[in-house]
KOLLO-849142 format. One line per field, with one value per residue (C-alpha): x negated, y negated, z. Coordinates in steps of 0.25 Angstrom, whole numbers, plus 5000, padded with zeros to 4 digits. Layout:
xx <- [X | ...]
yy <- [Y | ...]
zz <- [Z | ...]
This chain:
xx <- [5070 | 5056 | 5049 | 5053 | 5068 | 5067 | 5060 | 5072 | 5083 | 5078 | 5078 | 5092 | 5098 | 5091 | 5098 | 5111 | 5111 | 5107 | 5117 | 5114 | 5126 | 5133 | 5128 | 5114 | 5115 | 5120 | 5109 | 5098 | 5102 | 5103 | 5088 | 5087 | 5089 | 5103 | 5096 | 5091 | 5104 | 5111 | 5101 | 5104 | 5119 | 5118 | 5111 | 5122 | 5134 | 5149 | 5150 | 5138 | 5140 | 5154 | 5147 | 5138 | 5150 | 5157 | 5144 | 5138 | 5143 | 5151 | 5141 | 5129 | 5136 | 5139 | 5124 | 5120 | 5131 | 5123 | 5112 | 5120 | 5127 | 5141 | 5146 | 5139 | 5146 | 5159 | 5157 | 5152 | 5165 | 5174 | 5169 | 5173 | 5186 | 5191 | 5192 | 5176 | 5174 | 5181 | 5172 | 5159 | 5163 | 5166 | 5152 | 5145 | 5141 | 5151 | 5145 | 5141 | 5155 | 5162 | 5152 | 5157 | 5172 | 5170 | 5166 | 5179 | 5192 | 5203 | 5211 | 5202 | 5196 | 5209 | 5209 | 5195 | 5196 | 5208 | 5201 | 5189 | 5187 | 5196 | 5182 | 5176 | 5188 | 5189 | 5174 | 5176 | 5187 | 5179 | 5168 | 5178 | 5182 | 5171 | 5168 | 5157 | 5148 | 5149 | 5139 | 5149 | 5153 | 5139 | 5139 | 5141 | 5147 | 5137 | 5131 | 5132 | 5138 | 5139 | 5144 | 5135 | 5138 | 5135 | 5123 | 5113 | 5118 | 5132 | 5125 | 5119 | 5130 | 5136 | 5126 | 5127 | 5143 | 5141 | 5130 | 5137 | 5145 | 5134 | 5119 | 5115 | 5111 | 5097 | 5104 | 5114 | 5124 | 5130 | 5144 | 5152 | 5165 | 5172 | 5163 | 5153 | 5140 | 5131 | 5117 | 5110 | 5101 | 5089 | 5093 | 5079 | 5081 | 5095 | 5088 | 5075 | 5082 | 5085 | 5100 | 5098 | 5092 | 5102 | 5107 | 5107 | 5091 | 5093 | 5102 | 5097 | 5107 | 5100 | 5103 | 5104 | 5119 | 5128 | 5142 | 5150 | 5156 | 5143 | 5139 | 5128 | 5121 | 5121 | 5114 | 5105 | 5094 | 5096 | 5099 | 5086 | 5078 | 5083 | 5075 | 5086 | 5092 | 5107 | 5112 | 5126 | 5138 | 5148 | 5162 | 5164 | 5168 | 5155 | 5160 | 5151 | 5155 | 5143 | 5129 | 5122 | 5111 | 5097 | 5101 | 5113 | 5104 | 5095 | 5107 | 5111 | 5098 | 5097 | 5111 | 5107 | 5094 | 5101 | 5111 | 5101 | 5093 | 5106 | 5109 | 5094 | 5095 | 5107 | 5117 | 5130 | 5129 | 5119 | 5119 | 5115 | 5110 | 5125 | 5133 | 5141 | 5137 | 5148 | 5147 | 5132 | 5135 | 5146 | 5135 | 5125 | 5134 | 5137 | 5124 | 5119 | 5131 | 5127 | 5112 | 5117 | 5123 | 5110 | 5102 | 5110 | 5108 | 5093 | 5093 | 5101 | 5091 | 5080 | 5088 | 5088 | 5073 | 5072 | 5064 | 5054 | 5052 | 5053 | 5041 | 5034 | 5037 | 5024 | 5032 | 5042 | 5030 | 5029 | 5044 | 5045 | 5034 | 5040 | 5054 | 5048 | 5039 | 5051 | 5060 | 5050 | 5047 | 5064 | 5065 | 5054 | 5061 | 5074 | 5068 | 5062 | 5073 | 5084 | 5075 | 5074 | 5088 | 5091 | 5089 | 5102 | 5095 | 5087 | 5089 | 5089 | 5077 | 5072 | 5079 | 5072 | 5059 | 5061 | 5064 | 5051 | 5044 | 5048 | 5046 | 5031 | 5029 | 5035 | 5026 | 5014 | 5015 | 5020 | 5007 | 4998 | 5004 | 5007 | 4992 | 4989 | 4999 | 4993 | 4979 | 4983 | 4993 | 4986 | 4975 | 4984 | 4989 | 4977 | 4970 | 4982 | 4990 | 4980 | 4986 | 4976 | 4971 | 4980 | 4993 | 4989 | 4988 | 4999 | 5010 | 5003 | 5003 | 5018 | 5020 | 5012 | 5020 | 5033 | 5030 | 5027 | 5040 | 5048 | 5041 | 5045 | 5060 | 5062 | 5056 | 5067 | 5078 | 5075 | 5076 | 5087 | 5096 | 5097 | 5098 | 5109 | 5117 | 5115 | 5121 | 5133 | 5135 | 5132 | 5121 | 5109 | 5104 | 5115 | 5103 | 5098 | 5085 | 5091 | 5099 | 5087 | 5078 | 5088 | 5089 | 5075 | 5074 | 5083 | 5073 | 5061 | 5065 | 5070 | 5056 | 5048 | 5055 | 5058 | 5042 | 5039 | 5048 | 5044 | 5029 | 5026 | 5034 | 5039 | 5025 | 5014 | 5021 | 5017 | 5024 | 5020]
yy <- [5399 | 5398 | 5411 | 5407 | 5407 | 5421 | 5427 | 5422 | 5425 | 5440 | 5440 | 5435 | 5444 | 5456 | 5451 | 5448 | 5462 | 5469 | 5478 | 5468 | 5463 | 5450 | 5445 | 5450 | 5443 | 5430 | 5427 | 5432 | 5423 | 5411 | 5412 | 5407 | 5396 | 5391 | 5388 | 5402 | 5409 | 5399 | 5404 | 5419 | 5417 | 5416 | 5430 | 5437 | 5445 | 5439 | 5450 | 5448 | 5432 | 5435 | 5444 | 5432 | 5422 | 5431 | 5433 | 5419 | 5406 | 5395 | 5385 | 5394 | 5396 | 5381 | 5379 | 5389 | 5383 | 5369 | 5374 | 5378 | 5371 | 5368 | 5377 | 5387 | 5385 | 5384 | 5399 | 5405 | 5398 | 5403 | 5419 | 5416 | 5414 | 5400 | 5398 | 5403 | 5393 | 5382 | 5385 | 5384 | 5371 | 5365 | 5368 | 5362 | 5348 | 5339 | 5333 | 5348 | 5351 | 5341 | 5344 | 5359 | 5355 | 5349 | 5360 | 5368 | 5369 | 5360 | 5370 | 5377 | 5364 | 5359 | 5373 | 5372 | 5356 | 5361 | 5372 | 5364 | 5357 | 5346 | 5338 | 5342 | 5339 | 5325 | 5324 | 5330 | 5321 | 5309 | 5313 | 5316 | 5302 | 5297 | 5298 | 5307 | 5294 | 5289 | 5293 | 5296 | 5309 | 5314 | 5312 | 5322 | 5320 | 5330 | 5320 | 5315 | 5303 | 5296 | 5283 | 5272 | 5269 | 5283 | 5286 | 5295 | 5305 | 5303 | 5303 | 5317 | 5323 | 5319 | 5324 | 5337 | 5338 | 5334 | 5342 | 5356 | 5351 | 5342 | 5347 | 5333 | 5327 | 5322 | 5307 | 5305 | 5293 | 5282 | 5275 | 5266 | 5267 | 5264 | 5274 | 5262 | 5268 | 5262 | 5269 | 5281 | 5288 | 5300 | 5312 | 5313 | 5300 | 5303 | 5316 | 5309 | 5297 | 5296 | 5295 | 5281 | 5279 | 5266 | 5273 | 5260 | 5261 | 5275 | 5270 | 5266 | 5255 | 5252 | 5267 | 5267 | 5271 | 5271 | 5269 | 5281 | 5273 | 5269 | 5275 | 5286 | 5281 | 5267 | 5271 | 5282 | 5274 | 5270 | 5283 | 5289 | 5278 | 5281 | 5291 | 5296 | 5310 | 5305 | 5291 | 5287 | 5286 | 5275 | 5271 | 5257 | 5253 | 5257 | 5269 | 5282 | 5293 | 5302 | 5305 | 5307 | 5317 | 5318 | 5330 | 5322 | 5312 | 5322 | 5327 | 5313 | 5310 | 5323 | 5321 | 5307 | 5312 | 5323 | 5314 | 5303 | 5315 | 5319 | 5305 | 5302 | 5315 | 5311 | 5320 | 5315 | 5324 | 5334 | 5348 | 5361 | 5376 | 5381 | 5371 | 5375 | 5371 | 5363 | 5354 | 5352 | 5348 | 5339 | 5332 | 5329 | 5327 | 5313 | 5306 | 5315 | 5310 | 5296 | 5299 | 5305 | 5291 | 5283 | 5293 | 5291 | 5276 | 5279 | 5287 | 5276 | 5265 | 5275 | 5275 | 5260 | 5261 | 5271 | 5261 | 5261 | 5275 | 5277 | 5266 | 5271 | 5286 | 5286 | 5280 | 5292 | 5298 | 5290 | 5287 | 5298 | 5291 | 5278 | 5285 | 5294 | 5282 | 5273 | 5284 | 5288 | 5273 | 5271 | 5284 | 5280 | 5267 | 5273 | 5281 | 5270 | 5261 | 5270 | 5274 | 5259 | 5257 | 5266 | 5254 | 5247 | 5233 | 5230 | 5216 | 5211 | 5205 | 5219 | 5225 | 5215 | 5218 | 5233 | 5229 | 5220 | 5230 | 5242 | 5234 | 5229 | 5246 | 5249 | 5237 | 5242 | 5256 | 5253 | 5244 | 5254 | 5267 | 5258 | 5254 | 5269 | 5273 | 5261 | 5268 | 5282 | 5282 | 5274 | 5283 | 5294 | 5288 | 5284 | 5297 | 5308 | 5300 | 5295 | 5280 | 5268 | 5262 | 5250 | 5257 | 5267 | 5257 | 5248 | 5260 | 5263 | 5249 | 5248 | 5261 | 5256 | 5242 | 5249 | 5259 | 5247 | 5240 | 5252 | 5255 | 5241 | 5242 | 5257 | 5252 | 5241 | 5250 | 5260 | 5250 | 5241 | 5252 | 5258 | 5244 | 5240 | 5254 | 5249 | 5236 | 5241 | 5251 | 5263 | 5273 | 5269 | 5285 | 5285 | 5277 | 5291 | 5295 | 5299 | 5286 | 5278 | 5287 | 5286 | 5270 | 5268 | 5277 | 5268 | 5256 | 5263 | 5266 | 5252 | 5247 | 5256 | 5256 | 5242 | 5238 | 5248 | 5241 | 5227 | 5227 | 5240 | 5237 | 5223 | 5216 | 5227 | 5233 | 5247 | 5260 | 5274]
zz <- [4908 | 4915 | 4920 | 4935 | 4931 | 4923 | 4934 | 4944 | 4934 | 4933 | 4948 | 4950 | 4939 | 4947 | 4960 | 4953 | 4945 | 4959 | 4967 | 4981 | 4987 | 4985 | 4998 | 4996 | 4981 | 4984 | 4996 | 4986 | 4974 | 4984 | 4983 | 4968 | 4963 | 4957 | 4944 | 4942 | 4945 | 4935 | 4925 | 4929 | 4926 | 4912 | 4912 | 4920 | 4914 | 4918 | 4928 | 4934 | 4936 | 4941 | 4953 | 4955 | 4956 | 4967 | 4975 | 4975 | 4982 | 4975 | 4981 | 4973 | 4961 | 4959 | 4963 | 4951 | 4941 | 4944 | 4934 | 4924 | 4911 | 4913 | 4901 | 4909 | 4921 | 4916 | 4909 | 4923 | 4929 | 4920 | 4924 | 4939 | 4946 | 4945 | 4961 | 4961 | 4950 | 4957 | 4969 | 4962 | 4956 | 4968 | 4974 | 4961 | 4960 | 4956 | 4944 | 4939 | 4942 | 4934 | 4922 | 4923 | 4924 | 4911 | 4903 | 4909 | 4902 | 4906 | 4913 | 4920 | 4925 | 4931 | 4939 | 4944 | 4947 | 4956 | 4963 | 4967 | 4981 | 4983 | 4986 | 4972 | 4965 | 4969 | 4966 | 4952 | 4948 | 4953 | 4943 | 4932 | 4934 | 4927 | 4912 | 4908 | 4904 | 4918 | 4930 | 4939 | 4931 | 4933 | 4948 | 4959 | 4972 | 4980 | 4989 | 5003 | 5006 | 5020 | 5025 | 5029 | 5043 | 5049 | 5059 | 5056 | 5062 | 5057 | 5043 | 5046 | 5051 | 5038 | 5030 | 5036 | 5033 | 5018 | 5016 | 5015 | 5002 | 4996 | 4994 | 4988 | 5003 | 4999 | 4997 | 5006 | 5001 | 5010 | 5008 | 5014 | 5022 | 5008 | 5001 | 4994 | 4991 | 5002 | 5000 | 5001 | 5011 | 5010 | 5018 | 5023 | 5031 | 5036 | 5042 | 5047 | 5053 | 5068 | 5073 | 5077 | 5065 | 5056 | 5044 | 5036 | 5036 | 5030 | 5018 | 5006 | 5001 | 4987 | 4982 | 4968 | 4963 | 4951 | 4947 | 4942 | 4930 | 4925 | 4912 | 4912 | 4902 | 4909 | 4921 | 4917 | 4918 | 4931 | 4937 | 4932 | 4938 | 4952 | 4960 | 4968 | 4967 | 4968 | 4964 | 4969 | 4960 | 4964 | 4959 | 4953 | 4969 | 4974 | 4981 | 4982 | 4972 | 4971 | 4965 | 4953 | 4956 | 4951 | 4944 | 4938 | 4933 | 4927 | 4920 | 4914 | 4909 | 4901 | 4895 | 4891 | 4885 | 4878 | 4873 | 4868 | 4862 | 4853 | 4850 | 4844 | 4837 | 4830 | 4837 | 4843 | 4857 | 4862 | 4857 | 4863 | 4858 | 4861 | 4855 | 4842 | 4827 | 4824 | 4838 | 4834 | 4821 | 4826 | 4835 | 4822 | 4811 | 4815 | 4815 | 4803 | 4795 | 4798 | 4795 | 4781 | 4777 | 4783 | 4774 | 4762 | 4764 | 4765 | 4752 | 4745 | 4749 | 4743 | 4730 | 4729 | 4729 | 4717 | 4709 | 4719 | 4720 | 4704 | 4703 | 4714 | 4718 | 4726 | 4738 | 4740 | 4747 | 4757 | 4761 | 4770 | 4779 | 4780 | 4784 | 4794 | 4801 | 4801 | 4808 | 4817 | 4822 | 4823 | 4831 | 4841 | 4843 | 4845 | 4856 | 4863 | 4862 | 4867 | 4878 | 4882 | 4881 | 4891 | 4901 | 4902 | 4907 | 4894 | 4890 | 4876 | 4877 | 4880 | 4868 | 4859 | 4864 | 4862 | 4847 | 4845 | 4853 | 4845 | 4832 | 4835 | 4837 | 4825 | 4819 | 4823 | 4821 | 4807 | 4805 | 4809 | 4802 | 4789 | 4789 | 4791 | 4780 | 4771 | 4771 | 4771 | 4761 | 4751 | 4752 | 4750 | 4737 | 4731 | 4734 | 4731 | 4722 | 4711 | 4714 | 4714 | 4727 | 4725 | 4722 | 4734 | 4744 | 4739 | 4740 | 4756 | 4758 | 4755 | 4763 | 4775 | 4775 | 4774 | 4785 | 4794 | 4790 | 4792 | 4806 | 4810 | 4806 | 4811 | 4824 | 4825 | 4820 | 4829 | 4842 | 4837 | 4833 | 4847 | 4852 | 4844 | 4847 | 4862 | 4861 | 4854 | 4864 | 4857 | 4862 | 4857 | 4856 | 4844 | 4836 | 4834 | 4828 | 4815 | 4814 | 4817 | 4807 | 4796 | 4798 | 4798 | 4785 | 4779 | 4784 | 4778 | 4766 | 4763 | 4768 | 4760 | 4747 | 4748 | 4751 | 4740 | 4730 | 4734 | 4736 | 4727 | 4714 | 4714 | 4720 | 4716 | 4705 | 4707 | 4700 | 4699]
């Protein structure tokens, strides 16, 4: 919490705990931002919050609750009369309201929905008709909508009439008599237009939009590319339903990044600090079991090369070097590939170019690091292990070559696995960092011990 918020919190707490009349308290609290008031709610006792619920208007409480997590909103709603709770919910943004209702138990949710304003109830039913992974489930109906055949004066009158119930007025959306989306116009353009000005010249008919049934993942990139504060949401018949706000887009991006980050870490879902131990274990255990099986495969492969380890125990010292570098390269390629795969328009040729590019990068980096390892490890073995110069550089040469091959193959693996998952319709983020690392460990072990066996033992006949 910043110093500014702390200072405001102290002022707000002092004001709430003073003996000023309800009218004065309500008036003075309006001078503070709703986010600061939301922070203070957490520091108040139940009795103090109950007093505040009675004093503040439902619209102001709704604005405050917009800055709370859904779980906190539900907790505070439980502390008040059900009619007051319904009044507050009726004033909230419909997308936020829908999220809050999901957190309330079924019986109380049914009661609250019955007590909501009729129009709000219809809007909520509309939003709830979409699946959670569809963009329509994240829209709000808080916006200004007018007909396309109005004059400037009529449009202004309609704006004034709707502004009382909708605070998202910076962009005005235009529909046909049937309700089809026609375009949008900027509030400033409408205000500055003369009464005899043609509305057709003010309306932008090429305004971006999305369909409510589109998958959130499929239209995320388009939403981020738009520089608009509001993006219209249409039904499959092109009728205007509502809008996705810029705040909603930020939330979507945050959720998507959090989900992908969790998957990259080998989790099945996001975690938070308050989550129970068993829930966190359930999210982590599936991938850990898979990785345990793969780890056993890696260990078994090492066992196959027991002869190599017996004859040349010194190569065990540098196993972690090959494994770590292979894992690092694979994870880098994975991160780049997942970022590129966010572009749904990617062609097969572009995907092939991506694989070749990552392999070229792996080859070049592997070559440079292989040469560096050849020189430095050779000197190390010669100077500190008491081996001959020929033996030292034979071993370091094998290490350098293994590093090059392992990094080349690992870059290909880190790129091809997420591409494969994407091809079969599985989220490529499932190709998590731990999975790629374990697969690359297997590649590195086979490469390193295989080359050591072929070149050092079978070809050069080195031992000891």
